[in-house]
C-alpha positions as CSV (number, residue, x, y, z in Angstrom):
1,M,19.1,-22.4,14.8
2,S,16.6,-19.8,15.7
3,P,12.8,-20.4,15.9
4,V,10.7,-19.8,12.9
5,R,9.0,-16.4,13.0
6,R,5.2,-16.7,12.6
7,V,3.0,-13.9,11.2
8,A,-0.6,-13.4,10.4
9,C,-1.4,-13.8,6.7
10,P,-2.4,-10.4,5.3
11,A,-5.2,-11.9,3.3
12,C,-6.9,-14.4,5.7
13,A,-5.1,-13.8,9.1
14,R,-4.1,-17.4,9.4
15,E,-0.7,-18.0,10.9
16,A,2.2,-18.4,8.4
17,A,5.9,-19.0,8.7
18,F,8.0,-16.0,7.7
19,D,11.1,-17.7,6.5
20,A,12.6,-19.5,3.5
21,S,10.5,-22.6,4.2
22,N,7.4,-20.6,3.1
23,P,7.6,-19.7,-0.6
24,W,4.5,-17.4,-0.4
25,R,5.6,-15.4,2.6
26,P,4.1,-13.3,4.2
27,F,1.0,-15.1,2.9
28,C,0.0,-18.6,4.1
29,S,-0.6,-20.0,0.6
30,E,-0.4,-19.3,-3.1
31,R,-4.1,-18.7,-3.1
32,C,-3.9,-15.8,-0.6
33,R,-0.9,-14.4,-2.5
34,I,-2.8,-14.5,-5.9
35,A,-6.0,-13.0,-4.2
36,D,-3.9,-10.1,-2.9
37,L,-2.3,-9.5,-6.3
38,G,-5.7,-9.6,-7.9
39,A,-7.0,-6.9,-5.5
40,W,-4.1,-4.6,-6.4
41,A,-4.6,-5.3,-10.2
42,T,-8.3,-4.5,-10.0
43,E,-7.5,-1.3,-7.9
44,R,-9.5,-2.5,-4.8
45,Y,-6.5,-1.2,-2.8
46,R,-5.9,2.5,-3.3
47,I,-3.4,4.9,-1.8
48,P,-5.1,8.2,-1.0
49,A,-3.7,11.3,-2.7
50,R,-4.7,14.9,-2.9
51,P,-6.4,15.7,-6.3
52,A,-4.2,17.6,-8.7
53,A,-4.9,21.3,-9.0
54,E,-6.9,22.3,-12.0
55,E,-4.9,24.3,-14.6
56,G,-5.1,28.0,-13.8
57,E,-6.0,27.5,-10.1
58,A,-3.5,29.0,-7.6
59,E,-1.7,26.5,-5.4
60,S,-2.3,27.0,-1.7
61,G,-0.4,25.6,1.3
62,P,3.1,25.8,2.7
63,D,4.8,24.9,-0.5
64,A,3.0,27.4,-2.7
65,G,5.3,30.3,-1.9
66,P,4.4,33.8,-0.9
67,Q,1.2,35.3,-2.1
68,T,0.8,38.9,-2.9
69,G,-2.3,41.1,-3.3
70,H,-1.1,42.1,-6.8
71,A,-2.7,40.8,-9.9
């Protein structure tokens, strides 16, 4: 049998077992798991993205294709 892998809880940094014996993995407890879920639900965690181009604005960048001087 291999040793139990231990990881830091993403919510509180306490050590937690990362195997089937821990039903909340990678969290150390149900409290930390629920707190993390609540943070996602209230949008405290955000994934950065570029703002969408306004309608009528020309796209720029490598995926925009060739640009010509003609109107």
